[in-house]
MIMARPA-86533 format. One record per residue (C-alpha): residue in one letter; x, y, z; residue number from 1. Coordinates in steps of 0.25 Angstrom, whole numbers, plus 5000, padded with zeros to 4 digits. Example, Ala and Ser with C-alpha at 12.3 -4.5 7.8 and 13.67 -1.06 7.14 Angstrom:
2
R rest    X    Y    Z  nr
R    A 5049 4982 5031   1
R    S 5055 4996 5029   2
END
This chain:
659
R rest    X    Y    Z  nr
R    M 5254 5439 5706   1
R    R 5252 5425 5711   2
R    L 5248 5423 5725   3
R    R 5258 5411 5733   4
R    I 5251 5405 5743   5
R    V 5261 5396 5752   6
R    S 5254 5385 5760   7
R    C 5254 5372 5766   8
R    F 5241 5369 5764   9
R    L 5237 5358 5753  10
R    A 5226 5358 5745  11
R    V 5224 5343 5741  12
R    A 5217 5331 5742  13
R    G 5216 5318 5748  14
R    F 5215 5320 5762  15
R    L 5207 5314 5771  16
R    R 5196 5324 5775  17
R    A 5188 5335 5771  18
R    W 5190 5350 5776  19
R    T 5181 5353 5788  20
R    P 5175 5367 5793  21
R    D 5183 5365 5805  22
R    D 5196 5364 5795  23
R    M 5191 5377 5785  24
R    L 5190 5384 5800  25
R    R 5206 5381 5802  26
R    V 5209 5389 5790  27
R    K 5214 5404 5793  28
R    S 5210 5416 5787  29
R    V 5221 5426 5784  30
R    G 5218 5442 5785  31
R    D 5221 5457 5786  32
R    V 5235 5454 5780  33
R    E 5244 5466 5783  34
R    V 5258 5467 5777  35
R    S 5268 5474 5787  36
R    P 5274 5488 5783  37
R    D 5287 5482 5778  38
R    G 5280 5469 5771  39
R    R 5288 5459 5779  40
R    A 5276 5455 5789  41
R    V 5260 5452 5786  42
R    A 5249 5452 5797  43
R    F 5239 5446 5796  44
R    T 5225 5440 5804  45
R    V 5224 5423 5803  46
R    T 5211 5421 5807  47
R    Q 5205 5406 5809  48
R    H 5193 5400 5817  49
R    N 5193 5396 5830  50
R    L 5182 5386 5833  51
R    E 5185 5385 5850  52
R    I 5178 5401 5851  53
R    S 5172 5400 5837  54
R    E 5178 5413 5833  55
R    P 5189 5415 5821  56
R    I 5201 5422 5827  57
R    S 5209 5431 5819  58
R    Q 5226 5433 5823  59
R    I 5236 5441 5817  60
R    W 5247 5435 5812  61
R    V 5262 5441 5806  62
R    S 5269 5434 5795  63
R    R 5284 5439 5789  64
R    P 5280 5434 5775  65
R    D 5297 5436 5771  66
R    N 5301 5424 5781  67
R    S 5287 5418 5783  68
R    Q 5287 5420 5798  69
R    S 5273 5422 5804  70
R    F 5267 5426 5819  71
R    Q 5253 5427 5826  72
R    L 5254 5440 5832  73
R    T 5240 5439 5838  74
R    F 5233 5430 5847  75
R    G 5221 5426 5855  76
R    M 5206 5422 5854  77
R    R 5203 5436 5852  78
R    S 5206 5440 5835  79
R    S 5215 5450 5831  80
R    S 5215 5456 5816  81
R    N 5217 5467 5807  82
R    P 5232 5467 5810  83
R    R 5239 5481 5804  84
R    W 5253 5485 5805  85
R    S 5259 5497 5811  86
R    P 5267 5505 5799  87
R    D 5279 5503 5807  88
R    G 5276 5487 5806  89
R    K 5280 5486 5821  90
R    Q 5265 5483 5825  91
R    I 5252 5476 5821  92
R    A 5240 5484 5826  93
R    F 5226 5473 5825  94
R    L 5213 5472 5829  95
R    S 5209 5461 5841  96
R    S 5196 5458 5850  97
R    R 5206 5453 5860  98
R    S 5202 5465 5870  99
R    G 5187 5461 5869 100
R    V 5185 5469 5856 101
R    E 5195 5473 5844 102
R    N 5205 5484 5845 103
R    I 5217 5487 5840 104
R    W 5230 5481 5847 105
R    I 5245 5481 5841 106
R    S 5256 5472 5841 107
R    P 5271 5472 5839 108
R    S 5272 5466 5823 109
R    E 5281 5457 5828 110
R    G 5272 5451 5838 111
R    G 5270 5454 5855 112
R    E 5258 5457 5863 113
R    P 5248 5467 5856 114
R    H 5243 5481 5863 115
R    Q 5228 5484 5863 116
R    L 5228 5498 5855 117
R    T 5214 5502 5856 118
R    D 5201 5498 5865 119
R    S 5190 5500 5858 120
R    K 5177 5493 5865 121
R    T 5170 5491 5852 122
R    G 5182 5486 5844 123
R    V 5191 5493 5833 124
R    S 5187 5487 5819 125
R    A 5199 5492 5811 126
R    F 5212 5502 5811 127
R    R 5224 5507 5804 128
R    W 5237 5512 5809 129
R    S 5242 5528 5806 130
R    N 5254 5526 5796 131
R    N 5262 5533 5806 132
R    G 5259 5521 5815 133
R    H 5255 5530 5827 134
R    W 5240 5528 5826 135
R    I 5227 5519 5822 136
R    A 5214 5523 5817 137
R    F 5204 5511 5818 138
R    T 5187 5510 5818 139
R    A 5181 5507 5830 140
R    P 5166 5513 5836 141
R    V 5166 5521 5848 142
R    D 5164 5512 5862 143
R    P 5150 5510 5867 144
R    T 5147 5521 5878 145
R    Q 5144 5517 5891 146
R    E 5129 5521 5889 147
R    E 5128 5510 5876 148
R    E 5136 5499 5886 149
R    Q 5126 5503 5897 150
R    K 5113 5501 5887 151
R    R 5121 5489 5880 152
R    K 5122 5483 5895 153
R    A 5107 5487 5900 154
R    K 5102 5480 5886 155
R    E 5098 5493 5881 156
R    D 5107 5493 5870 157
R    W 5095 5494 5858 158
R    H 5098 5504 5847 159
R    E 5089 5511 5834 160
R    V 5093 5504 5820 161
R    G 5101 5516 5813 162
R    T 5107 5521 5827 163
R    G 5118 5519 5836 164
R    Y 5128 5514 5825 165
R    V 5142 5509 5830 166
R    Y 5152 5516 5822 167
R    Q 5167 5513 5819 168
R    R 5174 5526 5820 169
R    L 5188 5530 5818 170
R    W 5198 5530 5829 171
R    L 5214 5534 5830 172
R    V 5221 5526 5842 173
R    P 5239 5528 5843 174
R    A 5245 5516 5840 175
R    A 5255 5517 5851 176
R    A 5253 5507 5862 177
R    S 5248 5515 5876 178
R    G 5253 5505 5888 179
R    D 5242 5494 5889 180
R    A 5231 5502 5886 181
R    P 5224 5505 5872 182
R    Q 5226 5518 5866 183
R    V 5214 5529 5868 184
R    A 5208 5530 5854 185
R    R 5204 5544 5846 186
R    L 5189 5545 5840 187
R    L 5193 5550 5826 188
R    T 5177 5547 5819 189
R    K 5166 5553 5827 190
R    Q 5156 5553 5818 191
R    D 5145 5541 5816 192
R    Y 5150 5536 5803 193
R    Q 5156 5521 5802 194
R    L 5171 5517 5798 195
R    G 5174 5507 5789 196
R    G 5173 5501 5774 197
R    A 5166 5492 5765 198
R    F 5170 5478 5760 199
R    G 5183 5477 5761 200
R    G 5184 5492 5760 201
R    G 5194 5500 5772 202
R    F 5190 5510 5782 203
R    M 5203 5520 5784 204
R    D 5216 5526 5783 205
R    W 5227 5536 5787 206
R    S 5232 5547 5781 207
R    P 5247 5545 5777 208
R    D 5250 5555 5787 209
R    D 5240 5550 5796 210
R    R 5232 5564 5800 211
R    K 5220 5556 5793 212
R    I 5211 5546 5792 213
R    V 5202 5541 5781 214
R    F 5191 5532 5783 215
R    A 5179 5527 5777 216
R    H 5166 5528 5784 217
R    M 5150 5524 5782 218
R    P 5138 5530 5791 219
R    R 5133 5518 5798 220
R    P 5140 5505 5802 221
R    R 5130 5496 5793 222
R    F 5136 5488 5783 223
R    D 5127 5494 5772 224
R    D 5132 5508 5774 225
R    W 5146 5504 5767 226
R    R 5138 5510 5755 227
R    K 5140 5525 5762 228
R    L 5156 5522 5766 229
R    D 5162 5537 5764 230
R    V 5178 5540 5767 231
R    A 5181 5551 5776 232
R    E 5195 5556 5783 233
R    I 5197 5560 5795 234
R    N 5207 5570 5802 235
R    V 5215 5562 5813 236
R    E 5217 5575 5821 237
R    T 5205 5584 5820 238
R    G 5195 5571 5817 239
R    A 5191 5580 5805 240
R    I 5184 5572 5794 241
R    R 5183 5574 5778 242
R    P 5176 5564 5769 243
R    V 5185 5558 5758 244
R    A 5175 5550 5750 245
R    D 5159 5554 5754 246
R    T 5151 5547 5742 247
R    A 5140 5541 5738 248
R    A 5150 5529 5737 249
R    A 5156 5520 5747 250
R    E 5169 5522 5749 251
R    D 5179 5516 5759 252
R    T 5194 5512 5760 253
R    P 5202 5526 5760 254
R    L 5216 5525 5761 255
R    Y 5225 5536 5760 256
R    S 5238 5537 5749 257
R    P 5250 5536 5755 258
R    D 5256 5550 5749 259
R    G 5241 5555 5755 260
R    K 5236 5560 5743 261
R    W 5224 5551 5741 262
R    I 5214 5544 5749 263
R    A 5209 5531 5742 264
R    Y 5196 5525 5744 265
R    R 5186 5513 5738 266
R    R 5173 5518 5732 267
R    S 5159 5512 5728 268
R    D 5152 5515 5716 269
R    I 5137 5524 5719 270
R    P 5128 5519 5725 271
R    P 5137 5508 5731 272
R    H 5133 5495 5729 273
R    W 5137 5482 5737 274
R    A 5141 5475 5725 275
R    I 5151 5486 5726 276
R    K 5159 5494 5717 277
R    F 5173 5500 5722 278
R    R 5182 5509 5716 279
R    I 5194 5515 5723 280
R    C 5196 5532 5723 281
R    I 5207 5541 5728 282
R    V 5204 5557 5734 283
R    P 5214 5566 5736 284
R    A 5217 5565 5753 285
R    S 5216 5580 5754 286
R    G 5200 5580 5747 287
R    G 5196 5578 5732 288
R    E 5190 5570 5721 289
R    A 5191 5555 5723 290
R    R 5195 5547 5710 291
R    G 5191 5534 5708 292
R    L 5205 5524 5703 293
R    A 5202 5514 5693 294
R    E 5193 5503 5696 295
R    T 5196 5488 5699 296
R    F 5189 5478 5690 297
R    N 5180 5472 5702 298
R    E 5178 5487 5706 299
R    E 5177 5482 5721 300
R    P 5193 5486 5725 301
R    S 5195 5485 5741 302
R    L 5208 5496 5742 303
R    I 5221 5490 5749 304
R    G 5228 5503 5750 305
R    W 5238 5514 5743 306
R    A 5251 5511 5735 307
R    K 5263 5517 5740 308
R    D 5266 5528 5730 309
R    S 5250 5532 5732 310
R    Q 5249 5528 5718 311
R    S 5240 5516 5717 312
R    I 5230 5509 5727 313
R    F 5230 5494 5730 314
R    V 5214 5486 5729 315
R    Q 5211 5474 5729 316
R    E 5197 5467 5725 317
R    A 5191 5454 5721 318
R    S 5195 5447 5707 319
R    G 5186 5436 5704 320
R    T 5189 5424 5715 321
R    T 5203 5430 5719 322
R    R 5206 5447 5721 323
R    V 5216 5456 5715 324
R    I 5223 5468 5720 325
R    Y 5226 5481 5711 326
R    R 5234 5493 5711 327
R    V 5224 5505 5708 328
R    P 5234 5516 5703 329
R    L 5228 5529 5706 330
R    R 5228 5531 5690 331
R    G 5225 5519 5681 332
R    E 5220 5505 5684 333
R    P 5221 5494 5694 334
R    V 5233 5486 5693 335
R    S 5233 5473 5700 336
R    I 5245 5468 5708 337
R    Y 5238 5456 5716 338
R    A 5230 5446 5707 339
R    P 5233 5432 5712 340
R    G 5221 5426 5704 341
R    K 5220 5415 5712 342
R    G 5214 5414 5726 343
R    N 5211 5425 5734 344
R    F 5217 5434 5746 345
R    S 5211 5445 5756 346
R    S 5211 5461 5756 347
R    A 5225 5465 5756 348
R    S 5231 5475 5765 349
R    L 5242 5485 5761 350
R    N 5254 5486 5771 351
R    P 5258 5500 5777 352
R    T 5270 5502 5766 353
R    R 5260 5499 5757 354
R    T 5271 5487 5749 355
R    A 5262 5476 5752 356
R    L 5249 5469 5754 357
R    G 5244 5459 5762 358
R    F 5232 5450 5761 359
R    A 5227 5434 5764 360
R    A 5226 5425 5751 361
R    Q 5220 5411 5750 362
R    D 5216 5402 5738 363
R    S 5206 5391 5737 364
R    V 5216 5381 5742 365
R    T 5225 5390 5749 366
R    P 5220 5397 5764 367
R    P 5224 5410 5767 368
R    E 5236 5417 5770 369
R    A 5243 5431 5772 370
R    F 5251 5437 5759 371
R    S 5259 5450 5757 372
R    L 5259 5457 5743 373
R    S 5270 5467 5740 374
R    V 5264 5477 5731 375
R    L 5277 5485 5727 376
R    A 5280 5472 5719 377
R    P 5267 5463 5718 378
R    G 5270 5448 5716 379
R    D 5266 5435 5725 380
R    A 5260 5439 5737 381
R    H 5267 5432 5748 382
R    Q 5263 5424 5759 383
R    A 5263 5429 5773 384
R    S 5256 5418 5782 385
R    H 5253 5401 5782 386
R    V 5244 5402 5792 387
R    N 5234 5392 5785 388
R    S 5245 5382 5783 389
R    D 5239 5372 5793 390
R    L 5226 5369 5787 391
R    P 5223 5355 5786 392
R    N 5227 5349 5774 393
R    L 5215 5344 5766 394
R    P 5209 5345 5752 395
R    L 5204 5357 5745 396
R    G 5195 5357 5734 397
R    Q 5200 5364 5722 398
R    T 5194 5378 5720 399
R    R 5193 5383 5703 400
R    V 5188 5396 5699 401
R    I 5177 5393 5688 402
R    R 5168 5402 5679 403
R    W 5156 5403 5672 404
R    K 5146 5409 5666 405
R    G 5134 5414 5676 406
R    A 5120 5421 5670 407
R    G 5123 5431 5658 408
R    N 5135 5425 5655 409
R    L 5142 5432 5666 410
R    D 5155 5425 5670 411
R    I 5157 5418 5685 412
R    E 5166 5414 5692 413
R    G 5167 5405 5703 414
R    L 5176 5396 5715 415
R    L 5174 5379 5712 416
R    T 5180 5372 5722 417
R    Y 5179 5356 5717 418
R    P 5179 5345 5730 419
R    V 5191 5340 5736 420
R    N 5195 5328 5727 421
R    Y 5188 5333 5716 422
R    Q 5186 5323 5704 423
R    E 5184 5328 5690 424
R    G 5171 5321 5685 425
R    K 5164 5320 5698 426
R    R 5154 5329 5701 427
R    Y 5151 5335 5716 428
R    P 5142 5342 5723 429
R    L 5144 5359 5722 430
R    I 5140 5369 5732 431
R    V 5140 5383 5726 432
R    I 5145 5394 5734 433
R    S 5138 5408 5733 434
R    H 5145 5422 5740 435
R    G 5140 5433 5748 436
R    G 5141 5446 5743 437
R    P 5137 5446 5731 438
R    P 5149 5456 5728 439
R    D 5159 5445 5735 440
R    G 5164 5432 5728 441
R    F 5172 5419 5730 442
R    S 5186 5419 5729 443
R    Q 5199 5409 5727 444
R    S 5199 5409 5745 445
R    F 5204 5395 5752 446
R    I 5191 5386 5751 447
R    A 5193 5380 5766 448
R    S 5191 5394 5773 449
R    P 5180 5393 5782 450
R    G 5168 5399 5778 451
R    H 5154 5396 5776 452
R    Y 5154 5386 5765 453
R    P 5166 5377 5767 454
R    I 5170 5373 5754 455
R    A 5184 5366 5757 456
R    A 5173 5359 5765 457
R    F 5165 5355 5754 458
R    A 5175 5353 5744 459
R    S 5181 5343 5755 460
R    R 5167 5336 5753 461
R    G 5167 5334 5739 462
R    Y 5158 5347 5736 463
R    A 5162 5356 5723 464
R    V 5160 5372 5728 465
R    L 5156 5382 5717 466
R    R 5157 5397 5723 467
R    S 5152 5406 5713 468
R    N 5155 5421 5710 469
R    V 5143 5426 5703 470
R    R 5138 5438 5698 471
R    G 5138 5449 5711 472
R    S 5153 5444 5714 473
R    T 5164 5450 5714 474
R    G 5176 5450 5710 475
R    Y 5172 5453 5694 476
R    G 5168 5466 5693 477
R    K 5158 5475 5696 478
R    K 5148 5472 5685 479
R    F 5149 5455 5690 480
R    R 5147 5461 5706 481
R    Y 5135 5471 5701 482
R    A 5128 5460 5692 483
R    N 5121 5453 5703 484
R    Y 5113 5467 5706 485
R    R 5098 5464 5708 486
R    D 5101 5449 5701 487
R    W 5104 5441 5714 488
R    G 5099 5428 5712 489
R    Y 5098 5428 5697 490
R    G 5112 5429 5691 491
R    D 5120 5427 5703 492
R    F 5112 5414 5705 493
R    Q 5114 5411 5689 494
R    D 5129 5411 5690 495
R    M 5129 5404 5701 496
R    M 5122 5391 5696 497
R    A 5130 5393 5682 498
R    G 5142 5392 5690 499
R    V 5135 5378 5697 500
R    D 5133 5372 5683 501
R    K 5148 5376 5678 502
R    V 5152 5367 5689 503
R    I 5143 5357 5685 504
R    E 5147 5357 5671 505
R    M 5161 5356 5675 506
R    G 5157 5342 5682 507
R    V 5158 5346 5697 508
R    A 5146 5348 5702 509
R    D 5135 5338 5704 510
R    S 5122 5345 5699 511
R    A 5114 5336 5709 512
R    R 5123 5342 5720 513
R    L 5122 5356 5721 514
R    G 5124 5365 5735 515
R    I 5124 5380 5735 516
R    A 5129 5389 5747 517
R    G 5132 5405 5751 518
R    W 5131 5415 5761 519
R    S 5127 5428 5762 520
R    Y 5124 5432 5746 521
R    G 5128 5418 5742 522
R    G 5117 5413 5753 523
R    Y 5107 5423 5745 524
R    M 5113 5416 5731 525
R    T 5112 5401 5738 526
R    A 5098 5405 5745 527
R    W 5093 5410 5731 528
R    A 5099 5398 5723 529
R    I 5089 5388 5730 530
R    T 5077 5397 5726 531
R    Q 5081 5395 5710 532
R    T 5087 5382 5708 533
R    H 5085 5366 5716 534
R    R 5099 5363 5710 535
R    F 5105 5366 5725 536
R    K 5103 5352 5733 537
R    A 5107 5362 5747 538
R    A 5111 5377 5750 539
R    S 5117 5383 5761 540
R    I 5113 5398 5763 541
R    G 5121 5407 5772 542
R    A 5116 5420 5776 543
R    P 5108 5423 5764 544
R    V 5100 5435 5757 545
R    T 5087 5428 5754 546
R    D 5076 5440 5755 547
R    L 5082 5453 5750 548
R    A 5070 5462 5755 549
R    S 5073 5458 5770 550
R    M 5088 5458 5767 551
R    N 5087 5470 5764 552
R    G 5081 5474 5776 553
R    T 5087 5467 5787 554
R    A 5102 5468 5783 555
R    D 5114 5477 5787 556
R    M 5115 5480 5772 557
R    W 5102 5485 5769 558
R    T 5106 5491 5754 559
R    F 5112 5478 5749 560
R    T 5100 5471 5743 561
R    P 5094 5484 5737 562
R    D 5108 5487 5733 563
R    Y 5108 5473 5725 564
R    M 5093 5473 5721 565
R    Q 5094 5487 5717 566
R    A 5080 5492 5724 567
R    E 5075 5491 5740 568
R    A 5066 5479 5743 569
R    W 5054 5489 5744 570
R    E 5057 5494 5730 571
R    N 5058 5482 5723 572
R    P 5053 5470 5731 573
R    Q 5051 5461 5720 574
R    I 5066 5461 5717 575
R    Y 5070 5456 5731 576
R    I 5060 5446 5731 577
R    Q 5065 5440 5718 578
R    H 5080 5441 5723 579
R    S 5078 5434 5736 580
R    P 5079 5419 5739 581
R    V 5068 5419 5750 582
R    Y 5057 5425 5741 583
R    N 5061 5414 5729 584
R    A 5062 5401 5741 585
R    K 5050 5395 5735 586
R    G 5055 5381 5732 587
R    V 5067 5380 5736 588
R    T 5072 5366 5739 589
R    T 5085 5367 5742 590
R    P 5091 5362 5757 591
R    A 5097 5375 5761 592
R    L 5107 5378 5774 593
R    I 5106 5393 5779 594
R    Q 5115 5400 5787 595
R    Q 5117 5413 5792 596
R    G 5123 5421 5806 597
R    Q 5112 5426 5816 598
R    D 5118 5440 5816 599
R    D 5120 5441 5800 600
R    T 5115 5456 5797 601
R    V 5121 5456 5782 602
R    V 5110 5445 5777 603
R    P 5101 5445 5791 604
R    L 5097 5430 5797 605
R    G 5081 5432 5792 606
R    Q 5087 5429 5776 607
R    G 5092 5417 5780 608
R    Q 5079 5415 5789 609
R    E 5069 5419 5778 610
R    Y 5076 5408 5769 611
R    Y 5075 5396 5779 612
R    N 5061 5400 5779 613
R    A 5059 5399 5766 614
R    L 5065 5387 5764 615
R    Q 5060 5379 5777 616
R    G 5046 5384 5774 617
R    Q 5049 5375 5761 618
R    G 5053 5364 5767 619
R    V 5067 5366 5762 620
R    P 5079 5360 5770 621
R    V 5084 5373 5776 622
R    R 5093 5376 5788 623
R    M 5097 5388 5794 624
R    V 5108 5390 5805 625
R    V 5111 5403 5809 626
R    Y 5121 5407 5817 627
R    P 5124 5414 5829 628
R    R 5133 5427 5831 629
R    S 5134 5426 5817 630
R    N 5134 5437 5806 631
R    H 5134 5437 5790 632
R    S 5146 5429 5790 633
R    P 5148 5420 5802 634
R    R 5162 5419 5810 635
R    E 5162 5411 5822 636
R    S 5170 5398 5820 637
R    K 5159 5389 5823 638
R    I 5148 5394 5816 639
R    V 5158 5395 5804 640
R    R 5161 5382 5804 641
R    N 5146 5378 5806 642
R    I 5143 5385 5793 643
R    M 5151 5377 5786 644
R    Q 5149 5363 5792 645
R    E 5133 5367 5790 646
R    N 5136 5368 5775 647
R    L 5144 5355 5774 648
R    A 5134 5349 5781 649
R    W 5122 5353 5772 650
R    F 5129 5352 5759 651
R    E 5132 5339 5763 652
R    K 5119 5335 5767 653
R    Y 5113 5339 5754 654
R    L 5124 5338 5742 655
R    N 5129 5325 5749 656
R    P 5144 5325 5741 657
R    P 5149 5312 5738 658
R    E 5158 5306 5749 659
END
């Protein structure tokens, strides 16, 4: 099956100017693609950075692929997201902060003034229509009490660590409008546990008769607690709860089969590991033993939904630098129903009648757009939007998938972007970028989309860019994904350097002008690399893990480093020292730029500060830029622009590309 992307955007050379961060901020991202019940319309979100208010704004659009008509459903300076069709296709419910915090709003699907359905003071996080369209279940915390508000206003709102969590709970609200006022919601789960999922997993589903809801929950609203996810079922009328999947594995994304006989869900290995292994399981809805279905190649499936006949389940997962959608039968092996082999697509959704999938797709030279795909007769995906057809007509460097042998003769894959107007036989400065995770990976996405490292702008200025999926990356199977346990900075570093040598051997890269960059785990790889070699003339280090012991003690994912190192810091301090850039920083000479969000809790700010001090103390040229109001991945438009501008300036300064 192929993906046909029709766009007015041209990737050609010979124009007067290069891509800039401001140009890249004009690229719209497309998401939440939902196909209508009759399959004739597609709702989706369009998100674009707004530099005036320094915020990315999302709005909902509706398109009809059969006649290429589309219109904007929501407007304003507050975002709207998560469009969901009513079962009859006449309405679209969505989340919006137009009332001050996220609440559910409902609009006629043909357009018109929406009405506010919920009135949560703390914000709705997710919701789902009942099958008959009469109700909507949603998650939100309980509103703060008057006493809590008084303490906050009096500045007496201190708290004890490990207590006072704000839980996402399950609520029920009638879907019909009640005049101009929001509907009164009924609290379903009063237990102190958090509803949610992990790593793209879902959290709830209605039974076919709308009498029960199955949901995933974990003990606390802390990132690390995904390892304790379980599945339970609640009787909507009585509130009675029974466990569905309650084991030492992490379980999420529960979904009823259309015939009501089964509940499917996603189960991790035991114990759950951060490198991740998932398998789709089914259990009788009436109770009984769970059974695992056939495993997918990457063993990291995201569950999309049941087929209409209740005999198979749709899942998707990474496959190298792209993705694939499988139909997994209740008995038998997975069958690929959509594997474009080129480009990349977002998380797919199944429409209410289980006849079509919706997703956003793109490739290295084509910006994202919304698509639909029939599951009854899979073939080519149909483009439903053209929201990026007005982008500046600027040249893009060609991107190729390249392969080489890493440490231990391991097969490694990466994406090489050539400079614009590349001339064979001429050598160019090379920037090698490492991804986060580690269980993440570079995909064939549009290189002019805004990000920490502006690939289109680099290529426009004469750089080659290598993005390496070294051991530990996803998309290449479990064994590959687990290959960097107790080995950070060794096999993965050698894989990356072998890729650098490959591009030099190809005659593309100038060995005297090498730069390196990365964010999160990519920041770790960058900080580590310059402790091991002087080959790089400049480094950009984003939100880096630099001290594994202090990372373990201060991050909100306190089992992460012990899982990868297979020991706590106090059990084996030597392995933490051995793999920490800050303890190996003596002799670093590479000029380094460090960038990090001030409110980062995934990789706390102290990680970057430790490395900054280690380099500054040795007289290494180093700058550290801290971004206010930003967590692990800054989102404010002006901050995103500055991150890109700083990286461009840093590499221009030290790699000095030719005119």
